[in-house]
N, CA, C and O atoms as a Tinker XYZ file with bonds, in Angstrom:
   360  protein
     1  N     57.698000    5.694000   31.609000    73     2
     2  CA    57.024000    4.983000   31.965000    64     1     3
     3  C     56.169000    4.649000   32.932000    63     2     4     5
     4  O     56.569000    4.798000   34.087000    81     3
     5  N     55.122000    4.245000   32.761000    73     3     6
     6  CA    54.507000    3.364000   33.560000    64     5     7
     7  C     54.000000    2.287000   33.532000    63     6     8     9
     8  O     53.847000    1.499000   34.465000    81     7
     9  N     53.609000    2.151000   32.090000    73     7    10
    10  CA    53.090000    0.979000   31.383000    64     9    11
    11  C     53.748000    1.174000   29.924000    63    10    12    13
    12  O     54.317000    2.054000   29.279000    81    11
    13  N     53.270000   -0.379000   29.761000    73    11    14
    14  CA    53.945000   -0.854000   28.054000    64    13    15
    15  C     53.849000   -1.599000   27.713000    63    14    16    17
    16  O     54.165000   -2.599000   28.357000    81    15
    17  N     53.382000   -1.685000   26.547000    73    15    18
    18  CA    52.195000   -2.954000   26.129000    64    17    19
    19  C     53.443000   -3.938000   25.732000    63    18    20    21
    20  O     54.495000   -3.620000   25.176000    81    19
    21  N     52.958000   -5.389000   26.239000    73    19    22
    22  CA    53.785000   -6.322000   26.169000    64    21    23
    23  C     52.627000   -7.518000   25.207000    63    22    24    25
    24  O     51.582000   -8.111000   25.474000    81    23
    25  N     53.496000   -7.416000   24.073000    73    23    26
    26  CA    52.744000   -8.808000   23.039000    64    25    27
    27  C     53.516000   -9.548000   23.105000    63    26    28    29
    28  O     54.613000   -9.524000   22.546000    81    27
    29  N     52.980000  -10.539000   23.973000    73    27    30
    30  CA    53.453000  -12.549000   24.177000    64    29    31
    31  C     53.781000  -12.755000   23.149000    63    30    32    33
    32  O     55.003000  -12.847000   23.034000    81    31
    33  N     52.971000  -12.938000   21.892000    73    31    34
    34  CA    53.620000  -13.604000   20.874000    64    33    35
    35  C     54.381000  -13.459000   20.208000    63    34    36    37
    36  O     54.933000  -14.360000   19.576000    81    35
    37  N     54.730000  -11.851000   20.130000    73    35    38
    38  CA    55.963000  -10.929000   19.645000    64    37    39
    39  C     57.312000  -11.672000   20.810000    63    38    40    41
    40  O     58.249000  -12.408000   20.500000    81    39
    41  N     56.957000  -11.171000   22.059000    73    39    42
    42  CA    58.029000  -11.698000   22.937000    64    41    43
    43  C     58.227000  -13.012000   22.669000    63    42    44    45
    44  O     59.436000  -13.163000   22.491000    81    43
    45  N     57.554000  -14.202000   22.533000    73    43    46
    46  CA    57.764000  -15.238000   22.448000    64    45    47
    47  C     58.556000  -15.843000   21.105000    63    46    48    49
    48  O     59.459000  -16.676000   21.033000    81    47
    49  N     57.936000  -15.175000   20.189000    73    47    50
    50  CA    58.558000  -15.587000   18.977000    64    49    51
    51  C     60.267000  -14.866000   18.463000    63    50    52    53
    52  O     60.859000  -15.266000   17.461000    81    51
    53  N     60.822000  -13.747000   19.417000    73    51    54
    54  CA    61.521000  -13.069000   19.435000    64    53    55
    55  C     63.004000  -14.128000   20.291000    63    54    56    57
    56  O     64.117000  -14.393000   19.837000    81    55
    57  N     62.291000  -14.548000   21.804000    73    55    58
    58  CA    63.014000  -15.138000   22.621000    64    57    59
    59  C     63.029000  -16.672000   23.005000    63    58    60    61
    60  O     63.753000  -17.107000   23.901000    81    59
    61  N     62.187000  -17.444000   22.269000    73    59    62
    62  CA    62.239000  -18.732000   22.410000    64    61    63
    63  C     63.116000  -19.641000   22.523000    63    62    64    65
    64  O     62.862000  -20.757000   22.977000    81    63
    65  N     64.565000  -19.164000   22.014000    73    63    66
    66  CA    65.576000  -20.080000   21.593000    64    65    67
    67  C     66.178000  -19.256000   22.963000    63    66    68    69
    68  O     67.067000  -19.948000   23.461000    81    67
    69  N     66.043000  -18.445000   23.451000    73    67    70
    70  CA    66.936000  -18.043000   24.846000    64    69    71
    71  C     66.766000  -18.993000   25.847000    63    70    72    73
    72  O     65.883000  -19.851000   25.838000    81    71
    73  N     67.945000  -18.785000   27.052000    73    71    74
    74  CA    67.385000  -19.682000   28.557000    64    73    75
    75  C     66.921000  -18.777000   29.565000    63    74    76    77
    76  O     67.168000  -17.571000   29.583000    81    75
    77  N     66.307000  -19.344000   30.318000    73    75    78
    78  CA    65.142000  -18.455000   31.192000    64    77    79
    79  C     66.370000  -17.575000   31.622000    63    78    80    81
    80  O     65.941000  -16.421000   31.622000    81    79
    81  N     67.530000  -17.570000   31.944000    73    79    82
    82  CA    67.554000  -16.457000   32.675000    64    81    83
    83  C     67.896000  -15.618000   31.653000    63    82    84    85
    84  O     67.833000  -14.442000   32.010000    81    83
    85  N     68.397000  -15.847000   29.968000    73    83    86
    86  CA    68.328000  -14.823000   29.408000    64    85    87
    87  C     67.074000  -14.236000   28.842000    63    86    88    89
    88  O     67.163000  -13.191000   28.198000    81    87
    89  N     66.059000  -14.740000   29.000000    73    87    90
    90  CA    64.655000  -14.368000   29.196000    64    89    91
    91  C     64.698000  -13.266000   30.042000    63    90    92    93
    92  O     64.702000  -12.108000   29.626000    81    91
    93  N     64.730000  -13.589000   31.226000    73    91    94
    94  CA    64.644000  -12.788000   32.560000    64    93    95
    95  C     65.573000  -11.454000   32.597000    63    94    96    97
    96  O     65.268000  -10.328000   32.991000    81    95
    97  N     66.370000  -11.763000   32.253000    73    95    98
    98  CA    67.181000  -10.615000   31.642000    64    97    99
    99  C     66.951000   -9.596000   31.022000    63    98   100   101
   100  O     66.817000   -8.483000   31.532000    81    99
   101  N     66.868000   -9.902000   29.668000    73    99   102
   102  CA    65.732000   -9.070000   28.253000    64   101   103
   103  C     64.671000   -8.497000   29.444000    63   102   104   105
   104  O     64.807000   -7.417000   30.019000    81   103
   105  N     63.854000   -9.228000   29.620000    73   103   106
   106  CA    62.577000   -8.283000   30.805000    64   105   107
   107  C     63.043000   -7.165000   31.489000    63   106   108   109
   108  O     62.520000   -6.062000   31.329000    81   107
   109  N     64.201000   -7.398000   32.412000    73   107   110
   110  CA    65.007000   -6.496000   33.488000    64   109   111
   111  C     65.094000   -5.048000   32.441000    63   110   112   113
   112  O     64.476000   -3.984000   32.473000    81   111
   113  N     66.448000   -5.724000   31.293000    73   111   114
   114  CA    66.501000   -4.558000   30.546000    64   113   115
   115  C     65.837000   -3.566000   29.801000    63   114   116   117
   116  O     66.154000   -2.429000   29.452000    81   115
   117  N     64.448000   -4.542000   29.577000    73   115   118
   118  CA    63.522000   -4.029000   28.817000    64   117   119
   119  C     62.706000   -2.721000   29.801000    63   118   120   121
   120  O     62.521000   -1.506000   29.732000    81   119
   121  N     62.278000   -4.278000   31.037000    73   119   122
   122  CA    61.750000   -2.911000   32.238000    64   121   123
   123  C     62.515000   -1.287000   32.576000    63   122   124   125
   124  O     61.962000   -0.196000   32.709000    81   123
   125  N     63.999000   -1.655000   32.644000    73   123   126
   126  CA    64.607000   -0.729000   32.924000    64   125   127
   127  C     64.419000    0.322000   32.151000    63   126   128   129
   128  O     64.323000    1.404000   32.729000    81   127
   129  N     64.328000    0.295000   30.809000    73   127   130
   130  CA    64.755000    1.000000   29.622000    64   129   131
   131  C     63.305000    1.662000   29.154000    63   130   132   133
   132  O     63.175000    2.516000   28.277000    81   131
   133  N     62.363000    1.130000   29.860000    73   131   134
   134  CA    60.683000    1.841000   29.801000    64   133   135
   135  C     60.713000    2.737000   31.096000    63   134   136   137
   136  O     60.154000    3.826000   31.228000    81   135
   137  N     61.560000    1.991000   32.127000    73   135   138
   138  CA    61.227000    3.129000   33.326000    64   137   139
   139  C     62.268000    4.350000   33.525000    63   138   140   141
   140  O     62.196000    5.155000   34.454000    81   139
   141  N     63.640000    4.364000   32.101000    73   139   142
   142  CA    64.058000    5.539000   32.337000    64   141   143
   143  C     63.733000    6.323000   31.042000    63   142   144   145
   144  O     63.993000    7.520000   30.920000    81   143
   145  N     63.096000    5.503000   30.000000    73   143   146
   146  CA    62.463000    6.133000   29.004000    64   145   147
   147  C     64.040000    6.765000   28.226000    63   146   148   149
   148  O     64.107000    7.897000   27.747000    81   147
   149  N     65.146000    5.835000   28.234000    73   147   150
   150  CA    66.576000    6.550000   27.431000    64   149   151
   151  C     66.844000    5.322000   27.366000    63   150   152   153
   152  O     66.243000    4.491000   28.048000    81   151
   153  N     68.065000    4.939000   26.290000    73   151   154
   154  CA    68.831000    4.500000   26.236000    64   153   155
   155  C     69.673000    3.212000   27.501000    63   154   156   157
   156  O     69.668000    3.890000   28.529000    81   155
   157  N     70.143000    2.217000   27.782000    73   155   158
   158  CA    70.567000    1.906000   28.764000    64   157   159
   159  C     72.460000    2.248000   28.319000    63   158   160   161
   160  O     73.151000    2.198000   27.302000    81   159
   161  N     72.671000    2.620000   29.898000    73   159   162
   162  CA    74.189000    3.099000   30.042000    64   161   163
   163  C     75.057000    1.638000   29.568000    63   162   164   165
   164  O     74.940000    0.455000   29.887000    81   163
   165  N     75.926000    2.350000   28.692000    73   163   166
   166  CA    76.999000    1.401000   28.149000    64   165   167
   167  C     77.911000    0.579000   29.324000    63   166   168   169
   168  O     78.561000   -0.416000   29.005000    81   167
   169  N     77.899000    0.878000   30.126000    73   167   170
   170  CA    78.760000    0.285000   31.355000    64   169   171
   171  C     78.226000   -0.894000   31.389000    63   170   172   173
   172  O     77.007000   -0.784000   31.512000    81   171
   173  N     78.618000   -2.118000   31.329000    73   171   174
   174  CA    78.094000   -3.935000   31.487000    64   173   175
   175  C     77.714000   -3.544000   32.883000    63   174   176   177
   176  O     76.582000   -3.514000   33.366000    81   175
   177  N     79.003000   -3.213000   33.515000    73   175   178
   178  CA    78.758000   -3.723000   34.887000    64   177   179
   179  C     78.045000   -3.244000   35.767000    63   178   180   181
   180  O     77.630000   -3.841000   36.761000    81   179
   181  N     77.720000   -1.396000   35.272000    73   179   182
   182  CA    76.356000   -0.720000   35.817000    64   181   183
   183  C     74.962000   -1.807000   35.405000    63   182   184   185
   184  O     74.184000   -2.185000   36.281000    81   183
   185  N     74.870000   -2.063000   34.479000    73   183   186
   186  CA    73.647000   -2.687000   33.983000    64   185   187
   187  C     73.440000   -3.933000   34.318000    63   186   188   189
   188  O     72.360000   -4.524000   34.291000    81   187
   189  N     75.216000   -4.640000   34.864000    73   187   190
   190  CA    74.933000   -5.808000   35.505000    64   189   191
   191  C     74.565000   -5.799000   37.557000    63   190   192   193
   192  O     74.388000   -6.717000   38.357000    81   191
   193  N     74.590000   -4.430000   37.688000    73   191   194
   194  CA    74.372000   -4.120000   39.183000    64   193   195
   195  C     72.462000   -3.403000   39.261000    63   194   196   197
   196  O     71.668000   -3.465000   40.200000    81   195
   197  N     72.316000   -2.885000   38.097000    73   195   198
   198  CA    70.854000   -2.363000   37.768000    64   197   199
   199  C     70.169000   -3.568000   37.524000    63   198   200   201
   200  O     69.083000   -3.191000   37.963000    81   199
   201  N     70.019000   -4.404000   37.263000    73   199   202
   202  CA    69.449000   -5.816000   36.684000    64   201   203
   203  C     69.563000   -6.604000   37.545000    63   202   204   205
   204  O     68.746000   -7.513000   37.400000    81   203
   205  N     70.748000   -6.824000   39.172000    73   203   206
   206  CA    70.845000   -7.645000   40.077000    64   205   207
   207  C     71.513000   -9.002000   39.160000    63   206   208   209
   208  O     71.336000  -10.131000   39.618000    81   207
   209  N     72.403000   -8.795000   37.645000    73   207   210
   210  CA    72.630000  -10.224000   37.383000    64   209   211
   211  C     74.576000   -9.940000   38.278000    63   210   212   213
   212  O     75.475000   -9.134000   38.037000    81   211
   213  N     74.419000  -11.219000   39.422000    73   211   214
   214  CA    75.913000  -11.136000   40.097000    64   213   215
   215  C     76.249000  -12.449000   39.608000    63   214   216   217
   216  O     77.260000  -12.448000   40.310000    81   215
   217  N     76.303000  -13.479000   39.079000    73   215   218
   218  CA    76.878000  -14.293000   39.117000    64   217   219
   219  C     77.218000  -14.631000   37.376000    63   218   220   221
   220  O     76.307000  -14.425000   36.575000    81   219
   221  N     78.678000  -15.194000   36.838000    73   219   222
   222  CA    79.179000  -15.499000   35.782000    64   221   223
   223  C     77.917000  -15.354000   34.616000    63   222   224   225
   224  O     77.767000  -14.444000   33.800000    81   223
   225  N     76.907000  -16.801000   34.871000    73   223   226
   226  CA    76.106000  -16.932000   33.903000    64   225   227
   227  C     75.701000  -15.628000   33.843000    63   226   228   229
   228  O     76.126000  -14.889000   32.954000    81   227
   229  N     74.739000  -15.158000   34.886000    73   227   230
   230  CA    73.487000  -14.035000   34.758000    64   229   231
   231  C     74.481000  -12.991000   33.826000    63   230   232   233
   232  O     73.961000  -12.683000   32.753000    81   231
   233  N     75.671000  -12.475000   34.051000    73   231   234
   234  CA    76.609000  -11.874000   33.651000    64   233   235
   235  C     76.848000  -11.837000   32.011000    63   234   236   237
   236  O     76.917000  -11.015000   31.097000    81   235
   237  N     76.898000  -12.691000   32.145000    73   235   238
   238  CA    76.892000  -13.330000   30.498000    64   237   239
   239  C     75.516000  -12.954000   30.034000    63   238   240   241
   240  O     75.240000  -12.118000   29.174000    81   239
   241  N     74.792000  -13.612000   30.653000    73   239   242
   242  CA    73.379000  -13.455000   29.753000    64   241   243
   243  C     73.061000  -11.803000   29.347000    63   242   244   245
   244  O     72.591000  -11.374000   28.294000    81   243
   245  N     73.479000  -11.062000   30.538000    73   243   246
   246  CA    73.092000   -9.232000   30.280000    64   245   247
   247  C     74.504000   -9.374000   28.946000    63   246   248   249
   248  O     74.199000   -8.851000   27.874000    81   247
   249  N     75.143000   -9.668000   28.974000    73   247   250
   250  CA    75.984000   -9.083000   27.540000    64   249   251
   251  C     75.649000  -10.010000   26.347000    63   250   252   253
   252  O     76.274000   -9.748000   25.319000    81   251
   253  N     74.688000  -11.154000   26.286000    73   251   254
   254  CA    74.688000  -11.770000   25.147000    64   253   255
   255  C     73.371000  -10.842000   24.779000    63   254   256   257
   256  O     73.480000  -10.178000   23.748000    81   255
   257  N     72.147000  -10.732000   25.516000    73   255   258
   258  CA    70.864000  -10.311000   25.427000    64   257   259
   259  C     71.573000   -8.978000   24.765000    63   258   260   261
   260  O     71.505000   -8.820000   23.547000    81   259
   261  N     72.282000   -7.990000   25.632000    73   259   262
   262  CA    72.298000   -6.585000   24.607000    64   261   263
   263  C     72.901000   -6.975000   23.387000    63   262   264   265
   264  O     72.232000   -6.626000   22.414000    81   263
   265  N     73.769000   -7.481000   23.164000    73   263   266
   266  CA    74.781000   -7.811000   21.678000    64   265   267
   267  C     73.443000   -8.423000   20.715000    63   266   268   269
   268  O     73.302000   -8.175000   19.518000    81   267
   269  N     72.627000   -9.174000   21.448000    73   267   270
   270  CA    71.753000   -9.505000   20.081000    64   269   271
   271  C     70.093000   -8.792000   20.120000    63   270   272   273
   272  O     69.245000   -9.142000   19.298000    81   271
   273  N     69.901000   -8.082000   20.863000    73   271   274
   274  CA    68.858000   -7.022000   20.715000    64   273   275
   275  C     68.775000   -5.818000   20.958000    63   274   276   277
   276  O     67.759000   -5.165000   21.195000    81   275
   277  N     70.067000   -5.414000   20.895000    73   275   278
   278  CA    70.176000   -3.691000   21.467000    64   277   279
   279  C     71.009000   -3.266000   20.599000    63   278   280   281
   280  O     71.665000   -4.172000   20.085000    81   279
   281  N     71.294000   -1.958000   20.143000    73   279   282
   282  CA    72.564000   -1.408000   19.594000    64   281   283
   283  C     72.928000   -0.296000   20.369000    63   282   284   285
   284  O     72.436000    0.649000   20.987000    81   283
   285  N     73.898000   -0.763000   20.100000    73   283   286
   286  CA    75.569000    0.116000   21.224000    64   285   287
   287  C     75.186000    1.387000   19.800000    63   286   288   289
   288  O     74.955000    1.531000   18.600000    81   287
   289  N     75.335000    1.962000   20.947000    73   287   290
   290  CA    75.474000    3.775000   20.303000    64   289   291
   291  C     76.163000    4.733000   21.177000    63   290   292   293
   292  O     76.348000    4.550000   22.380000    81   291
   293  N     76.585000    5.910000   20.415000    73   291   294
   294  CA    77.463000    6.756000   21.685000    64   293   295
   295  C     76.191000    7.422000   22.852000    63   294   296   297
   296  O     76.279000    8.295000   23.715000    81   295
   297  N     75.698000    7.053000   22.659000    73   295   298
   298  CA    73.862000    7.152000   23.422000    64   297   299
   299  C     74.217000    6.160000   24.597000    63   298   300   301
   300  O     74.394000    6.582000   25.740000    81   299
   301  N     74.292000    5.120000   24.341000    73   299   302
   302  CA    73.660000    4.278000   24.846000    64   301   303
   303  C     73.798000    2.993000   24.096000    63   302   304   305
   304  O     74.370000    2.885000   23.011000    81   303
   305  N     73.037000    1.707000   24.988000    73   303   306
   306  CA    72.532000    0.857000   24.056000    64   305   307
   307  C     71.055000    0.885000   24.046000    63   306   308   309
   308  O     70.220000    0.850000   24.950000    81   307
   309  N     70.948000    0.988000   22.248000    73   307   310
   310  CA    69.250000    1.447000   22.094000    64   309   311
   311  C     68.573000    0.003000   21.523000    63   310   312   313
   312  O     69.107000   -0.906000   20.887000    81   311
   313  N     67.368000    0.139000   21.941000    73   311   314
   314  CA    66.223000   -0.731000   21.398000    64   313   315
   315  C     65.600000    0.002000   20.398000    63   314   316   317
   316  O     65.381000    1.207000   20.528000    81   315
   317  N     65.281000   -0.669000   19.357000    73   315   318
   318  CA    64.330000   -0.157000   18.539000    64   317   319
   319  C     63.046000    0.249000   18.841000    63   318   320   321
   320  O     62.597000    1.395000   18.852000    81   319
   321  N     62.289000   -1.192000   19.178000    73   319   322
   322  CA    61.159000   -1.164000   19.877000    64   321   323
   323  C     60.754000   -0.594000   20.629000    63   322   324   325
   324  O     59.581000   -0.221000   20.634000    81   323
   325  N     61.565000   -0.346000   21.481000    73   323   326
   326  CA    61.045000    0.140000   23.045000    64   325   327
   327  C     61.327000    2.009000   22.940000    63   326   328   329
   328  O     60.913000    2.824000   23.764000    81   327
   329  N     62.189000    2.335000   21.607000    73   327   330
   330  CA    62.173000    3.412000   21.389000    64   329   331
   331  C     60.874000    4.046000   20.681000    63   330   332   333
   332  O     60.319000    5.081000   21.051000    81   331
   333  N     60.461000    3.178000   19.516000    73   331   334
   334  CA    58.729000    3.491000   19.068000    64   333   335
   335  C     58.130000    3.726000   19.910000    63   334   336   337
   336  O     57.596000    4.836000   19.927000    81   335
   337  N     57.817000    2.345000   21.577000    73   335   338
   338  CA    56.933000    2.511000   22.385000    64   337   339
   339  C     56.958000    3.952000   22.861000    63   338   340   341
   340  O     55.999000    4.720000   22.783000    81   339
   341  N     58.162000    4.244000   23.367000    73   339   342
   342  CA    58.543000    5.548000   24.238000    64   341   343
   343  C     57.747000    6.415000   23.420000    63   342   344   345
   344  O     56.764000    6.978000   23.901000    81   343
   345  N     58.155000    6.604000   21.989000    73   343   346
   346  CA    57.420000    8.156000   20.811000    64   345   347
   347  C     56.176000    8.221000   21.174000    63   346   348   349
   348  O     55.661000    9.152000   21.793000    81   347
   349  N     55.517000    6.976000   20.703000    73   347   350
   350  CA    54.436000    6.833000   21.075000    64   349   351
   351  C     53.651000    7.824000   22.129000    63   350   352   353
   352  O     53.075000    8.892000   21.926000    81   351
   353  N     53.841000    7.090000   23.287000    73   351   354
   354  CA    54.278000    7.423000   24.648000    64   353   355
   355  C     54.199000    8.873000   25.383000    63   354   356   357
   356  O     53.559000    9.252000   26.364000    81   355
   357  N     54.919000    9.390000   24.691000    73   355   358
   358  CA    55.375000   10.969000   24.649000    64   357   359
   359  C     54.264000   11.902000   23.548000    63   358   360
   360  O     54.435000   13.109000   23.377000    81   359
């Protein structure tokens, strides 16, 4: 997908408790999800490379965001809202 709707209120309500780094990581993970139109790979080290999470704080943020907003499945890390938007797009 080259475009997806970003509902500012929904995003802010869901992420207001996150740190700035966690919010940034979350946006990067969502962008990656929409770009590939597939669940995120299960390998957290690979995901960290893809979203340029280098230091310990950034890597911890990737794990925190995955555990809070994504669902781990055999196919990868899924995100319900992203899946719905991708289905509409297709």
